[in-house]
GUTI-957291 format. One record per residue: residue number from 1; z, x, y of N, C-alpha, C, CB in turn. Coordinates in steps of 0.02 Angstrom, whole numbers. Last residue first. Glycine has a CB too. Layout:
<rs>
(NUM; (Z; X; Y); (Z; X; Y); (Z; X; Y); (Z; X; Y)) ...
</rs>
This chain:
<rs>
(152; (2083; -287; -174); (2047; -249; -122); (2043; -288; -57); (1976; -233; -147)) (151; (2129; -344; -293); (2173; -301; -255); (2137; -258; -204); (2211; -257; -301)) (150; (2058; -438; -362); (2043; -368; -376); (2088; -319; -339); (1971; -353; -359)) (149; (2117; -555; -309); (2114; -545; -381); (2105; -471; -398); (2058; -586; -412)) (148; (2093; -540; -172); (2162; -542; -197); (2163; -526; -272); (2193; -612; -184)) (147; (1952; -543; -176); (1986; -484; -150); (2059; -482; -174); (1983; -482; -73)) (146; (1931; -673; -224); (1910; -616; -264); (1946; -553; -241); (1834; -605; -260)) (145; (1981; -746; -115); (2011; -754; -181); (1994; -693; -225); (1986; -819; -215)) (144; (1891; -704; -17); (1962; -688; -9); (1999; -695; -76); (1995; -734; 44)) (143; (1776; -762; -70); (1781; -689; -69); (1854; -667; -58); (1736; -660; -13)) (142; (1802; -897; -46); (1795; -873; -115); (1804; -797; -118); (1726; -894; -144)) (141; (1798; -894; 93); (1859; -914; 59); (1859; -890; -14); (1868; -990; 61)) (140; (1664; -854; 119); (1720; -811; 139); (1785; -829; 103); (1730; -814; 214)) (139; (1539; -904; 101); (1582; -899; 42); (1645; -859; 56); (1544; -868; -16)) (138; (1458; -896; 207); (1474; -964; 185); (1522; -964; 126); (1409; -1002; 166)) (137; (1467; -775; 336); (1472; -793; 266); (1491; -866; 254); (1522; -748; 232)) (136; (1454; -713; 455); (1416; -775; 446); (1423; -804; 375); (1342; -763; 461)) (135; (1533; -597; 443); (1548; -646; 496); (1511; -712; 489); (1531; -616; 562)) (134; (1518; -492; 361); (1541; -554; 329); (1549; -610; 380); (1606; -542; 293)) (133; (1493; -375; 422); (1435; -407; 390); (1455; -472; 356); (1403; -359; 340)) (132; (1615; -329; 463); (1569; -351; 515); (1507; -385; 487); (1548; -291; 558)) (131; (1678; -279; 349); (1692; -348; 370); (1645; -374; 424); (1763; -353; 394)) (130; (1655; -179; 240); (1610; -191; 297); (1619; -263; 323); (1536; -179; 276)) (129; (1753; -179; 142); (1735; -116; 174); (1694; -126; 237); (1698; -72; 125)) (128; (1760; -315; 103); (1820; -279; 124); (1803; -216; 164); (1862; -260; 64)) (127; (1628; -345; 68); (1660; -383; 122); (1722; -346; 149); (1681; -453; 97)) (126; (1611; -253; -38); (1569; -249; 22); (1602; -285; 81); (1498; -278; 9)) (125; (1708; -303; -129); (1710; -234; -105); (1671; -227; -40); (1682; -185; -158)) (124; (1660; -432; -155); (1726; -423; -125); (1733; -353; -95); (1782; -435; -176)) (123; (1538; -398; -218); (1538; -435; -155); (1604; -426; -119); (1524; -511; -169)) (122; (1589; -331; -332); (1542; -297; -286); (1542; -332; -218); (1471; -295; -316)) (121; (1665; -432; -393); (1697; -371; -369); (1653; -337; -317); (1712; -324; -428)) (120; (1565; -525; -426); (1619; -546; -381); (1656; -485; -352); (1669; -591; -418)) (119; (1490; -449; -516); (1460; -468; -452); (1514; -489; -402); (1410; -524; -462)) (118; (1563; -309; -590); (1560; -382; -589); (1534; -401; -520); (1631; -416; -604)) (117; (1463; -160; -591); (1519; -199; -566); (1509; -274; -579); (1529; -187; -490)) (116; (1359; -79; -627); (1386; -122; -679); (1447; -162; -656); (1405; -81; -739)) (115; (1329; -9; -510); (1275; -45; -545); (1301; -94; -598); (1228; 4; -577)) (114; (1424; 70; -442); (1423; -3; -431); (1373; -42; -473); (1408; -16; -360)) (113; (1415; 205; -478); (1482; 174; -472); (1478; 98; -471); (1516; 199; -408)) (112; (1278; 228; -469); (1312; 234; -534); (1379; 199; -533); (1322; 308; -552)) (111; (1261; 214; -331); (1227; 168; -377); (1263; 169; -445); (1152; 186; -386)) (110; (1341; 322; -285); (1354; 252; -263); (1323; 203; -313); (1325; 240; -192)) (109; (1279; 433; -345); (1349; 417; -359); (1366; 345; -342); (1395; 465; -322)) (108; (1152; 429; -285); (1159; 421; -358); (1230; 401; -376); (1139; 485; -394)) (107; (1186; 455; -152); (1155; 392; -170); (1163; 378; -245); (1080; 392; -151)) (106; (1238; 587; -164); (1279; 532; -138); (1252; 464; -159); (1284; 535; -61)) (105; (1125; 656; -213); (1188; 655; -252); (1232; 597; -229); (1225; 721; -244)) (104; (1034; 636; -108); (1018; 613; -175); (1083; 605; -216); (970; 662; -211)) (103; (1098; 704; -6); (1088; 632; 0); (1073; 601; -68); (1031; 617; 48)) (102; (1090; 834; -58); (1156; 804; -46); (1151; 728; -40); (1187; 833; 18)) (101; (950; 856; -62); (989; 851; -124); (1059; 821; -115); (996; 920; -155)) (100; (840; 763; 38); (895; 811; 38); (938; 801; -25); (938; 801; 102)) (99; (687; 723; -45); (746; 702; -7); (801; 754; -14); (772; 633; -31)) (98; (585; 755; -129); (571; 756; -57); (631; 739; -14); (516; 709; -42)) (97; (614; 742; -262); (594; 808; -239); (590; 813; -164); (527; 826; -269)) (96; (640; 606; -273); (694; 653; -288); (679; 723; -263); (708; 655; -363)) (95; (513; 554; -253); (563; 547; -200); (620; 597; -211); (591; 476; -198)) (94; (455; 580; -377); (429; 613; -317); (479; 610; -260); (363; 580; -295)) (93; (531; 492; -457); (534; 565; -469); (507; 605; -410); (496; 583; -532)) (92; (490; 369; -400); (560; 389; -400); (566; 465; -408); (598; 352; -457)) (91; (354; 370; -433); (373; 374; -363); (446; 395; -357); (363; 306; -328)) (90; (367; 359; -572); (333; 418; -543); (354; 426; -470); (256; 411; -549)) (89; (427; 235; -581); (465; 294; -603); (434; 358; -575); (468; 297; -680)) (88; (322; 156; -537); (384; 158; -498); (426; 218; -516); (424; 95; -509)) (87; (233; 176; -642); (214; 199; -574); (275; 203; -529); (163; 151; -542)) (86; (307; 115; -743); (292; 186; -748); (272; 214; -680); (235; 199; -799)) (85; (420; 5; -652); (364; 18; -697); (355; 94; -703); (299; -16; -671)) (84; (586; -53; -645); (537; -3; -622); (482; 2; -674); (571; 66; -610)) (83; (635; -223; -629); (621; -166; -673); (574; -118; -638); (591; -190; -741)) (82; (750; -351; -598); (703; -303; -570); (697; -243; -616); (725; -280; -499)) (81; (779; -522; -609); (786; -457; -642); (731; -412; -615); (782; -463; -720)) (80; (866; -669; -565); (816; -619; -548); (832; -553; -583); (814; -608; -472)) (79; (894; -816; -655); (921; -750; -637); (864; -701; -623); (967; -723; -693)) (78; (862; -940; -705); (852; -927; -634); (878; -860; -609); (884; -981; -596)) (77; (865; -954; -839); (922; -984; -803); (918; -968; -728); (987; -958; -831)) (76; (751; -886; -881); (755; -959; -893); (814; -992; -858); (759; -972; -966)) (75; (722; -762; -749); (730; -786; -818); (740; -861; -821); (788; -750; -851)) (74; (605; -690; -655); (659; -739; -649); (665; -771; -718); (645; -793; -592)) (73; (562; -523; -624); (560; -579; -670); (618; -625; -653); (565; -555; -744)) (72; (466; -401; -557); (519; -448; -540); (511; -508; -585); (518; -467; -464)) (71; (429; -233; -574); (417; -300; -602); (478; -342; -584); (404; -298; -681)) (70; (360; -107; -468); (417; -143; -498); (390; -207; -529); (472; -158; -445)) (69; (236; -60; -442); (290; -10; -450); (354; -42; -476); (304; 23; -383)) (68; (124; -133; -407); (134; -117; -477); (189; -66; -489); (71; -92; -506)) (67; (107; -180; -281); (82; -112; -294); (91; -91; -367); (118; -63; -248)) (66; (177; -300; -289); (104; -302; -281); (72; -234; -297); (85; -323; -210)) (65; (306; -244; -294); (281; -282; -351); (205; -286; -348); (312; -353; -352)) (64; (315; -188; -168); (319; -144; -227); (293; -180; -290); (390; -120; -238)) (63; (313; -306; -92); (258; -257; -87); (257; -211; -147); (264; -216; -21)) (62; (436; -361; -130); (374; -398; -142); (313; -351; -140); (365; -455; -90)) (61; (521; -261; -82); (520; -277; -154); (456; -315; -172); (582; -318; -173)) (60; (498; -270; 56); (480; -209; 20); (475; -222; -55); (532; -154; 35)) (59; (556; -394; 84); (484; -385; 93); (460; -324; 54); (467; -377; 168)) (58; (690; -360; 58); (658; -415; 20); (582; -409; 25); (681; -483; 47)) (57; (707; -260; 155); (712; -243; 84); (679; -297; 41); (786; -234; 64)) (56; (692; -337; 272); (647; -280; 258); (647; -262; 185); (668; -220; 300)) (55; (800; -420; 264); (734; -451; 257); (683; -396; 241); (714; -489; 322)) (54; (950; -388; 193); (895; -355; 227); (830; -392; 212); (890; -281; 206)) (53; (1121; -431; 217); (1056; -447; 187); (1001; -413; 228); (1044; -525; 183)) (52; (1296; -446; 194); (1238; -408; 219); (1175; -423; 180); (1253; -333; 217)) (51; (1346; -617; 157); (1359; -547; 173); (1296; -512; 196); (1389; -511; 114)) (50; (1285; -740; 138); (1322; -710; 82); (1335; -635; 94); (1284; -719; 17)) (49; (1221; -774; 256); (1264; -824; 224); (1308; -794; 169); (1221; -878; 194)) (48; (1234; -615; 345); (1198; -674; 321); (1247; -721; 286); (1140; -654; 273)) (47; (1212; -477; 452); (1258; -526; 423); (1219; -588; 403); (1316; -543; 472)) (46; (1078; -366; 403); (1110; -410; 451); (1162; -454; 415); (1058; -454; 488)) (45; (1000; -207; 392); (1039; -261; 360); (1073; -301; 415); (1091; -232; 309)) (44; (854; -115; 388); (901; -151; 431); (934; -207; 392); (865; -179; 494)) (43; (831; 41; 311); (821; -32; 310); (875; -65; 353); (824; -60; 236)) (42; (851; 173; 349); (795; 157; 306); (781; 82; 303); (808; 183; 236)) (41; (957; 233; 415); (903; 203; 455); (841; 185; 413); (882; 250; 510)) (40; (1064; 276; 327); (1078; 251; 394); (1020; 216; 430); (1100; 307; 436)) (39; (1085; 345; 204); (1023; 352; 242); (1026; 327; 314); (969; 316; 206)) (38; (1230; 333; 163); (1186; 391; 153); (1130; 393; 204); (1157; 390; 82)) (37; (1303; 219; 188); (1340; 280; 175); (1295; 342; 169); (1378; 273; 112)) (36; (1211; 114; 212); (1267; 126; 258); (1297; 196; 249); (1321; 74; 246)) (35; (1125; 126; 100); (1099; 130; 169); (1155; 149; 217); (1067; 63; 190)) (34; (1214; 104; -5); (1177; 167; -1); (1151; 178; 70); (1118; 168; -52)) (33; (1253; -28; 27); (1303; 26; 25); (1269; 94; 32); (1345; 23; -40)) (32; (1127; -93; 15); (1164; -94; 78); (1215; -36; 80); (1201; -161; 87)) (31; (1098; -77; -119); (1054; -45; -70); (1089; -42; -2); (987; -84; -63)) (30; (1201; -159; -168); (1202; -87; -184); (1157; -49; -135); (1178; -74; -257)) (29; (1161; -284; -114); (1227; -255; -97); (1229; -180; -112); (1282; -291; -135)) (28; (1030; -305; -168); (1042; -304; -95); (1108; -268; -78); (1043; -375; -67)) (27; (1059; -303; -306); (1012; -256; -277); (1023; -249; -202); (940; -277; -291)) (26; (1149; -412; -317); (1170; -344; -337); (1124; -291; -304); (1168; -337; -415)) (25; (1067; -518; -271); (1129; -501; -237); (1151; -429; -253); (1185; -550; -256)) (24; (966; -527; -364); (949; -508; -295); (1012; -483; -259); (917; -567; -257)) (23; (996; -472; -531); (1012; -515; -473); (992; -483; -406); (1086; -530; -472)) (22; (998; -321; -614); (999; -394; -621); (1028; -424; -558); (1038; -416; -683)) (21; (894; -179; -631); (952; -212; -601); (943; -288; -607); (961; -191; -526)) (20; (828; -30; -696); (838; -101; -704); (900; -124; -666); (845; -120; -778)) (19; (822; 107; -695); (758; 71; -696); (766; -4; -700); (717; 94; -752)) (18; (944; 164; -681); (913; 169; -747); (849; 129; -753); (961; 147; -799)) (17; (987; 166; -555); (1018; 115; -598); (988; 117; -668); (1009; 46; -568)) (16; (904; 255; -494); (972; 278; -511); (1009; 229; -555); (1012; 291; -447)) (15; (793; 168; -479); (789; 229; -519); (858; 253; -540); (755; 283; -480)) (14; (842; 70; -391); (822; 52; -459); (819; 113; -504); (753; 16; -458)) (13; (866; 153; -279); (920; 114; -308); (902; 95; -380); (933; 50; -266)) (12; (736; 206; -256); (793; 250; -271); (849; 211; -306); (820; 283; -208)) (11; (663; 89; -227); (644; 132; -284); (702; 177; -304); (582; 176; -266)) (10; (730; 45; -111); (727; 3; -171); (712; 45; -233); (675; -52; -163)) (9; (704; 153; -23); (772; 134; -39); (774; 93; -104); (804; 94; 19)) (8; (565; 146; -15); (596; 206; -44); (668; 190; -65); (595; 265; 6)) (7; (555; 24; 50); (526; 31; -17); (557; 92; -52); (449; 38; -13)) (6; (611; 58; 171); (645; 7; 131); (619; 10; 59); (634; -64; 161)) (5; (512; 146; 215); (579; 171; 201); (619; 122; 158); (616; 186; 266)) (4; (407; 54; 230); (400; 112; 185); (468; 140; 167); (356; 166; 218)) (3; (449; -32; 328); (448; -58; 259); (441; 0; 210); (390; -108; 250)) (2; (557; 63; 435); (493; 36; 415); (499; 7; 345); (438; 90; 416)) (1; (641; 116; 572); (646; 81; 509); (579; 50; 493); (702; 27; 512)) 
</rs>
């Protein structure tokens, strides 16, 4: 696992999301699902206060911003927003040519399925499917409410 692979994961997730995602949580959770279900060794995720979290991915996002491949904006209410730049889109298109087409299809389907989920649903889904990553959660009671609400 390297930061380079975590950077590829971030670029793919943003690319498949149409070049834009809102909130650190959404980006981390969707990247986690893609990692778990497709790539397996691109970024290390650990149980954290709010479910699975990757320090590698957070570092990769900062590096991608320095490289001019993404723009990270925190809006007036404190919401993080991530955008692919033209350079980021170029890297995304290059990655599409270099990765197994089956993996590309799986990753794209995951991002497409979850990019517009309500954040509460996305978190509840991850906690339900990967309970081993919820062991340190500070919001487990809230997530149980969400799981009941969404029936997951």
